[in-house]
Phi, psi and omega in degrees: 000149184263002183284119181289138183231135169268129179255119181257125180235116183267131180238138173214103178051042183208052187295331181298312177296321181298318179295319175298318178298312180300319178301318179291323181293312183290339176274335196232001186300318177062021180212165180284095187221151176240131185265135175237120172263128180249113180263119186270057176070038180299148178248007185254017180074025185304313184297319178298318180294319182292318178292327176295320176297314182297329180282351180092014183257008181222121179282149176295320175209168182298334182278348185267151166263163178296128184297153184285359177267005178268152357283152175258115179304139185211161178219143181248126179245156164272171185299314184301314180295318182297316184290347173270359179106008178073205179240088186306320182292321179293321177297318180300323179294336180288337184296333178287348180260358183295141180254295181219025174238160188275336183216154175291164178271132177255128177240129183238124172273115180284343177104320178201179182283103181271359185085177182297308183293313183298317180295312180294327179297328175299315178295323179294318179297319177300312183296321182293345175279350181263162176246167172077027173232159185243332187221156168238131179248112175272122188229125177297146182284348178261034177239161171225131188258168176253173186298328184255009183302309181283313179304324180292323177296317179296319178299321178297314180293321182290340182287343180211114184294346177277352179284119182260333181219147180226137177245156184257170167276117181261119176258150178293131180297322183279345180207076187292001173284349183239147182270131171281319183196140176261084173085317184171232183195187177249147180265131173251086187295332181287344178247357183064039186218172174233148178254114178292135180276127175065025179299125179068013178282149177290139179277078187247015178102347182296331184250036180258021177240143181285153175200171180272152184242156168284322175210153177256134184297134182289354177291331175209097189227109175269128183235129176290139180304318181297328179291318178298317181295332180273316187273327185098181181280177178289151180283113185281356179292339181287319184072311182206123179080143179080353182296319181291327178293314177303312181299319180296317178297316180295322178294314181296324180288344174267002176096007179271149174268149174245122189243144170265127179250100185292340180276351176266104189239139174210164179262136183233127179283336175062117177078024183298331179252315191268336185085173184241129181054034176277162176304321179295317179301313182294322179301308182292325180297315180292306182301314184284330176296323177292319178298315179300315182297316178297328183286320188245329183226061188300333181291343176264355187304319180299338182277336193291317178303321178292319178301316180289327177298315178298318181298320185270007176234280186297306185295313181297322179294318179295326179273359182057042178253159179298134183287319183049044186296326178296327178293323176298313181295319181292319179297317178297314181299314182292329174296314181295330178277356180078021180282131175227178179077206183291000000 
């Protein structure tokens, strides 16, 4: 496909996963795309490691040799410079240094941890200052893509101009015979929850047909430029979790379709930065789920605290999962106090 795409990869103290993701992206995009790494105030030397990788001085693993597409020309911006559109003339000069990739690598230091929405929004603002692109692909740094992952998403979007967002088939990195999620999920507003489609299902062909989604998972989310211009950026009040669900609801209410593309497949390590069922995860899920409900389905809001209470007591106990009850109480309290962001 000839549609230029900006690929946004958010990093926070996890350069190893980011480098593995970048290696897969630069080997397999198969489309006219430019990669932007957004570093959310990492303290582990991530930017230095990523630039070292781009220069050809860092192997992906001990078993690998430096790939033949190195060095990859790159430029590092601060947030202010990036959001003004960067330095076009300096970027233009990097094209003469390209070896076997179509565009130089853009690295943006956001300055501090802005959260998922805030970090990605910096990249979106940078992209919107540019001309000649059609899509933005938000990609988790704990993923690895295949050669046709992006072209298939673009083909899906191009098949219907009303499609504003596209989600991929996410397979478990540690066990790719099973699906983590088919594109995204369905919203259960009366419970303040979402139902993941095909979660833990065997990848046996049952989920190889396209369908529409309530929301597309932010781990691999292709967004049409026109949709962003109509819907706006992600809501930064969430900081972590529910941003992609919010964005999907806003897009559908603007008349855009959200599509699952089964031919767009990638591996997802899941929880590479935030962890799974951690106290932090539960805190943001509770607080932000209440915020989301009040924003879009306020008539169900009185039910949600009770729904979350059952989840963090009875359901978790039956599943022998961590209760994290204090996280539930803290999330509820901070929602009532109007606390948002980090």
